[in-house]
KOLDO-34946 format. One record per residue (C-alpha): residue number from 0; x negated, y negated, z; residue in three letters. Coordinates in pm, 1 decimal. Each point is the difference from the previous one (the first is absolute). Last residue first. Layout:
N
+-----+----------+----------+----------+-----+
:   k :     east :    north :       up :   r :
+-----+----------+----------+----------+-----+
: NUM :        X :        Y :        Z : ala :
...
+-----+----------+----------+----------+-----+
# end
This chain:
236
+-----+----------+----------+----------+-----+
:   k :     east :    north :       up :   r :
+-----+----------+----------+----------+-----+
: 235 : -11093.9 : -11975.1 :   8021.6 : his :
: 234 :    415.2 :    -14.5 :     24.8 : met :
: 233 :     37.9 :    318.0 :   -215.2 : gly :
: 232 :   -233.0 :    175.9 :    254.3 : lys :
: 231 :    236.7 :    -87.6 :    286.3 : leu :
: 230 :    309.0 :    106.0 :   -219.7 : thr :
: 229 :   -139.0 :    348.7 :    -76.0 : thr :
: 228 :   -107.3 :     43.2 :    361.0 : leu :
: 227 :    344.3 :   -102.7 :    156.4 : val :
: 226 :    178.7 :    224.3 :   -227.5 : asp :
: 225 :   -238.0 :    289.7 :     41.1 : glu :
: 224 :    108.2 :    -34.8 :    387.8 : met :
: 223 :    311.4 :    178.4 :   -117.0 : ser :
: 222 :    359.8 :    -59.0 :     99.8 : ser :
: 221 :    -47.9 :   -354.4 :     55.7 : val :
: 220 :    225.8 :   -261.4 :    191.1 : ile :
: 219 :     26.1 :   -362.7 :    -10.0 : his :
: 218 :    246.2 :    -24.4 :   -259.1 : ser :
: 217 :    247.1 :    260.4 :    182.0 : pro :
: 216 :      1.8 :   -291.6 :    264.1 : lys :
: 215 :    -81.4 :    109.4 :    375.6 : val :
: 214 :    305.7 :    -27.5 :    224.1 : gly :
: 213 :    -27.1 :    303.9 :    243.1 : ala :
: 212 :    247.1 :    159.7 :   -227.5 : ala :
: 211 :   -228.4 :    -68.8 :   -318.2 : val :
: 210 :   -268.8 :    185.9 :    170.7 : leu :
: 209 :    207.7 :    298.3 :    137.6 : leu :
: 208 :    107.3 :     43.8 :   -366.6 : asp :
: 207 :   -326.3 :     -5.8 :   -142.2 : leu :
: 206 :   -127.0 :    245.6 :    244.6 : lys :
: 205 :    279.7 :    243.4 :    -66.3 : arg :
: 204 :    -49.8 :    -54.9 :   -368.8 : gln :
: 203 :   -332.4 :    109.5 :    -16.6 : asp :
: 202 :   -391.3 :   -132.0 :     30.6 : arg :
: 201 :    119.5 :   -329.4 :    128.2 : ala :
: 200 :   -266.4 :   -269.3 :     57.4 : tyr :
: 199 :    129.8 :   -350.2 :    103.9 : gly :
: 198 :   -174.5 :   -326.1 :    -61.4 : leu :
: 197 :     18.0 :   -253.2 :    273.0 : phe :
: 196 :    -84.8 :   -387.6 :     26.1 : pro :
: 195 :   -100.0 :    -85.3 :    356.4 : val :
: 194 :    204.4 :   -231.8 :    172.9 : asn :
: 193 :    -94.2 :    125.2 :    320.9 : leu :
: 192 :    318.8 :    138.3 :    131.7 : lys :
: 191 :     66.9 :    136.8 :   -364.0 : gln :
: 190 :   -302.4 :    201.0 :      4.7 : ala :
: 189 :    116.3 :    183.7 :    311.8 : ala :
: 188 :    343.2 :     45.8 :   -153.8 : gln :
: 187 :   -151.9 :    126.7 :   -320.8 : tyr :
: 186 :   -236.7 :    270.3 :    190.9 : asp :
: 185 :    294.1 :    104.3 :    189.1 : thr :
: 184 :    230.8 :     26.1 :   -274.1 : gly :
: 183 :   -243.1 :    270.9 :   -134.0 : thr :
: 182 :   -245.2 :     57.9 :   -294.0 : asp :
: 181 :   -263.7 :   -277.2 :     43.4 : gly :
: 180 :   -227.4 :   -245.7 :   -187.2 : leu :
: 179 :    -23.1 :   -324.4 :    195.2 : met :
: 178 :   -139.6 :   -279.4 :   -222.2 : leu :
: 177 :   -213.1 :   -305.3 :    103.6 : ala :
: 176 :    -48.7 :   -308.8 :   -156.3 : his :
: 175 :    325.6 :   -180.0 :    169.3 : ser :
: 174 :   -100.5 :    167.9 :    315.6 : pro :
: 173 :   -337.8 :   -226.6 :     -8.3 : asp :
: 172 :   -259.4 :    255.8 :    102.0 : ala :
: 171 :   -296.2 :    -21.9 :    237.3 : gly :
: 170 :    -54.9 :    349.6 :    -75.3 : leu :
: 169 :    -15.9 :     89.1 :    400.1 : ser :
: 168 :    280.5 :   -223.5 :     69.8 : lys :
: 167 :    225.9 :    149.3 :   -302.9 : leu :
: 166 :    -77.5 :    338.8 :    142.3 : ala :
: 165 :     81.4 :    -75.3 :    341.5 : gln :
: 164 :    345.5 :   -161.4 :   -108.1 : ser :
: 163 :     73.6 :    320.9 :   -187.3 : leu :
: 162 :    -92.4 :    217.5 :    269.8 : cys :
: 161 :    239.1 :   -186.0 :    249.1 : his :
: 160 :    281.1 :    -63.9 :   -255.4 : pro :
: 159 :    237.5 :    215.9 :    209.7 : his :
: 158 :    208.7 :    197.2 :   -276.4 : pro :
: 157 :   -256.3 :    142.4 :     45.0 : lys :
: 156 :   -153.4 :    126.7 :    299.8 : met :
: 155 :    -62.1 :   -251.5 :    301.7 : leu :
: 154 :    265.7 :    168.0 :    244.9 : asp :
: 153 :   -223.3 :    316.1 :    -16.5 : leu :
: 152 :   -248.7 :   -136.5 :    226.7 : asp :
: 151 :   -270.9 :    250.9 :    -26.6 : lys :
: 150 :   -126.8 :   -163.7 :   -321.6 : thr :
: 149 :    129.4 :    138.8 :   -321.5 : arg :
: 148 :   -231.4 :   -122.0 :   -305.2 : gly :
: 147 :   -208.5 :   -272.0 :   -110.5 : tyr :
: 146 :   -275.6 :     78.6 :   -254.7 : ile :
: 145 :   -231.5 :   -297.9 :   -119.4 : tyr :
: 144 :   -302.0 :     41.8 :   -220.0 : pro :
: 143 :    190.7 :    169.3 :   -272.8 : phe :
: 142 :   -157.4 :     22.4 :   -321.5 : cys :
: 141 :   -353.5 :     95.6 :    112.6 : ala :
: 140 :    180.4 :    304.1 :    192.1 : glu :
: 139 :    127.3 :    155.6 :   -328.5 : leu :
: 138 :   -185.6 :    315.8 :    -31.0 : arg :
: 137 :    301.0 :    203.3 :    -20.8 : arg :
: 136 :    -67.4 :    191.0 :    305.1 : ser :
: 135 :    -96.5 :   -327.6 :    169.7 : glu :
: 134 :    370.4 :   -151.9 :    -62.5 : ile :
: 133 :    141.3 :    295.1 :    159.8 : tyr :
: 132 :   -214.9 :      7.6 :    316.3 : ser :
: 131 :     56.5 :   -393.3 :     36.0 : ala :
: 130 :    382.8 :     64.9 :    -52.2 : ala :
: 129 :    -18.3 :    286.8 :    257.3 : ala :
: 128 :   -183.0 :   -224.6 :    265.6 : leu :
: 127 :    232.9 :   -296.0 :    -67.2 : ala :
: 126 :    255.3 :    224.3 :    117.0 : ser :
: 125 :    335.6 :     -7.8 :   -204.3 : asn :
: 124 :    242.8 :   -287.7 :      0.4 : asn :
: 123 :   -248.1 :   -168.1 :   -257.3 : thr :
: 122 :   -134.6 :   -334.2 :    -96.9 : thr :
: 121 :   -315.3 :     70.9 :   -215.9 : ile :
: 120 :   -216.6 :   -298.9 :   -117.6 : ala :
: 119 :    -94.5 :   -109.5 :   -320.1 : phe :
: 118 :   -172.0 :   -322.7 :   -141.8 : gly :
: 117 :     39.8 :    -39.6 :   -398.0 : ala :
: 116 :   -310.8 :    -98.1 :   -182.2 : gly :
: 115 :     47.2 :    163.0 :   -354.5 : leu :
: 114 :   -217.1 :    296.8 :    128.7 : ala :
: 113 :    275.4 :     57.2 :    294.3 : ser :
: 112 :    263.8 :    -10.3 :   -262.7 : trp :
: 111 :   -191.5 :    258.6 :   -198.2 : thr :
: 110 :   -105.4 :    214.5 :    247.7 : arg :
: 109 :    346.3 :     27.5 :    210.6 : val :
: 108 :    193.6 :     39.6 :   -346.8 : leu :
: 107 :   -242.1 :    288.6 :    -90.6 : pro :
: 106 :     80.3 :    176.7 :    328.2 : asp :
: 105 :    371.1 :    -73.4 :    -10.3 : thr :
: 104 :     54.7 :    147.7 :   -359.5 : tyr :
: 103 :    208.6 :    309.1 :    167.3 : pro :
: 102 :     52.3 :    -23.4 :    383.5 : thr :
: 101 :   -266.2 :    197.5 :    126.7 : pro :
: 100 :    128.2 :    335.6 :    155.8 : met :
:  99 :   -119.1 :     48.4 :    377.2 : ala :
:  98 :   -126.2 :    354.3 :     60.6 : thr :
:  97 :   -331.4 :    -92.5 :    173.1 : pro :
:  96 :    207.3 :   -304.3 :    177.7 : val :
:  95 :    266.0 :    214.5 :    170.5 : ala :
:  94 :   -215.2 :     90.5 :    300.7 : thr :
:  93 :    -84.0 :   -357.0 :     50.9 : leu :
:  92 :    394.4 :    -49.5 :      0.9 : glu :
:  91 :     65.6 :    299.8 :    231.5 : gln :
:  90 :   -289.1 :   -156.2 :    245.7 : glu :
:  89 :    150.7 :   -343.4 :      3.2 : thr :
:  88 :    330.8 :    142.8 :     70.6 : leu :
:  87 :   -122.6 :    159.0 :    321.1 : trp :
:  86 :   -161.2 :   -318.5 :     93.1 : asn :
:  85 :    317.3 :   -154.7 :    -29.7 : glu :
:  84 :    179.0 :    290.4 :    203.8 : leu :
:  83 :   -254.3 :    -63.3 :    264.3 : leu :
:  82 :     10.3 :   -357.8 :     19.5 : thr :
:  81 :    400.1 :      0.0 :     13.7 : ile :
:  80 :    -15.4 :    242.3 :    274.3 : leu :
:  79 :   -242.9 :   -206.6 :    185.4 : asp :
:  78 :    281.9 :   -279.9 :     -7.2 : ser :
:  77 :     26.0 :   -357.3 :   -173.0 : asp :
:  76 :    333.1 :     75.9 :   -118.8 : pro :
:  75 :    228.6 :    282.3 :    129.9 : his :
:  74 :    332.3 :    -66.8 :   -145.3 : arg :
:  73 :    -85.9 :   -165.9 :   -311.9 : glu :
:  72 :   -317.4 :    195.5 :    -33.0 : asn :
:  71 :    191.9 :    327.9 :    -37.3 : val :
:  70 :    165.7 :   -102.2 :   -302.1 : gly :
:  69 :   -317.0 :   -185.2 :   -124.0 : leu :
:  68 :   -177.1 :    367.9 :     24.2 : leu :
:  67 :    293.6 :    175.5 :   -186.7 : val :
:  66 :     22.5 :   -264.1 :   -276.6 : ala :
:  65 :   -395.0 :     30.0 :    -30.6 : gln :
:  64 :     18.3 :    390.1 :    -63.6 : pro :
:  63 :    248.3 :    -74.8 :   -289.2 : asp :
:  62 :    210.4 :    315.4 :    -94.4 : pro :
:  61 :    265.3 :    -97.1 :    272.3 : asp :
:  60 :    140.4 :    329.3 :    161.4 : phe :
:  59 :    -25.5 :    -65.5 :    378.5 : arg :
:  58 :      7.8 :   -377.8 :    -81.4 : glu :
:  57 :    362.1 :    -21.5 :   -103.5 : lys :
:  56 :    105.8 :    195.4 :    333.8 : glu :
:  55 :   -189.9 :   -254.6 :    197.7 : lys :
:  54 :   -285.5 :    107.8 :    180.6 : leu :
:  53 :   -113.6 :    -93.8 :    362.2 : leu :
:  52 :    190.7 :    302.3 :    126.2 : gly :
:  51 :   -270.3 :    189.7 :   -168.4 : gly :
:  50 :   -230.3 :   -111.5 :    281.2 : leu :
:  49 :   -123.8 :    327.4 :    140.3 : gly :
:  48 :   -328.8 :    -43.2 :   -147.6 : leu :
:  47 :     47.8 :    314.6 :   -207.0 : arg :
:  46 :    288.5 :   -193.0 :   -127.9 : gln :
:  45 :   -207.3 :   -299.3 :    -95.8 : ile :
:  44 :   -265.3 :    261.9 :   -163.9 : leu :
:  43 :    310.9 :    166.2 :   -201.8 : lys :
:  42 :    134.3 :   -332.7 :   -121.6 : val :
:  41 :   -364.5 :    -89.4 :   -124.2 : leu :
:  40 :    -17.4 :    333.2 :   -173.5 : glu :
:  39 :    293.9 :    -63.8 :   -193.0 : arg :
:  38 :   -119.5 :   -324.7 :   -107.8 : ala :
:  37 :   -327.6 :    164.9 :    -92.9 : val :
:  36 :    211.7 :    246.8 :   -213.0 : glu :
:  35 :    221.1 :   -292.1 :   -165.5 : lys :
:  34 :   -337.0 :   -196.1 :    -92.2 : ala :
:  33 :   -122.2 :    299.1 :   -172.1 : pro :
:  32 :   -373.7 :     58.2 :     19.4 : his :
:  31 :    -96.5 :     41.0 :   -386.2 : gly :
:  30 :    180.2 :   -312.2 :   -125.2 : ala :
:  29 :     -1.3 :   -189.3 :    337.3 : phe :
:  28 :   -211.3 :   -294.9 :    -89.0 : leu :
:  27 :    159.3 :    -44.9 :   -344.5 : arg :
:  26 :   -240.4 :   -263.8 :   -108.0 : cys :
:  25 :    -87.6 :   -345.3 :    -81.5 : ile :
:  24 :    339.0 :   -174.7 :    -37.5 : pro :
:  23 :    209.6 :    272.4 :    198.2 : gly :
:  22 :   -183.8 :     39.3 :    330.7 : asp :
:  21 :   -261.4 :   -270.4 :     14.5 : leu :
:  20 :    169.1 :   -335.8 :    -39.2 : asp :
:  19 :   -208.2 :   -235.1 :   -155.7 : trp :
:  18 :    -31.2 :   -362.8 :     73.6 : leu :
:  17 :   -150.4 :   -168.0 :   -317.9 : val :
:  16 :   -181.4 :   -337.1 :    -13.2 : tyr :
:  15 :    -68.4 :   -241.2 :   -295.6 : arg :
:  14 :    327.9 :     30.4 :   -166.8 : val :
:  13 :    148.2 :   -325.6 :   -193.9 : pro :
:  12 :     38.4 :    181.2 :   -315.9 : ala :
:  11 :    145.1 :    365.5 :    135.5 : leu :
:  10 :    341.4 :   -139.7 :     47.3 : leu :
:   9 :     44.5 :   -145.3 :   -329.0 : lys :
:   8 :   -183.3 :    249.7 :   -185.3 : arg :
:   7 :    237.8 :    254.3 :    154.4 : leu :
:   6 :    295.7 :   -185.6 :   -119.3 : glu :
:   5 :   -128.4 :     -4.4 :   -335.6 : glu :
:   4 :   -106.1 :    357.8 :    -36.3 : thr :
:   3 :    348.5 :    134.4 :    129.5 : ser :
:   2 :     61.6 :     79.4 :    376.3 : ala :
:   1 :    234.8 :    283.6 :     61.4 : thr :
:   0 :    351.9 :    128.9 :   -133.8 : met :
+-----+----------+----------+----------+-----+
# end
């Protein structure tokens, strides 16, 4: 069960600013350059550097390259190694951009909402370079003046609210008039820390279950961006 039109209207009515996660609500970044293969290559790179011992068993087989990176960072923070691995992951994300799959209805939603006067920022755990490259490929750069992504300090990745906080400042946004649009528990946790209302996007049952497990109300989750677009158009 996901959000009804009435619940969406209530959530969207005060919104003047939207903080968008990239991978999920805007696109499937690794659609043509699978994340699990990138994660495997990252593990191999760490092993080639003679540092396989830094990896826990779970990280060796994790399909999420960010989880592998964060695992190493826990035991080796602020190191040249982390800089090297983060740069490598940024290159992989940039490689993924040309084959990324746009999330259905997001492009028209972005254009419509922006035309109605909403201010946007991207707040992602991916590289800001990859986010900017993707937005440019869709000719949406005029809609996204602010893009905040992963920094060299991996401790500032969501669920830390750092990128959201930067976006709110740049937009001059009151959190109560903002909305975080994300697809993970870490997006929700970051928004919670700043009292920013949250709308979850779950493209399948697994994503829905994970959001609900993180504490997101099912009434604040949509399974298609079409629901948001239709509701928004109905309000204007």
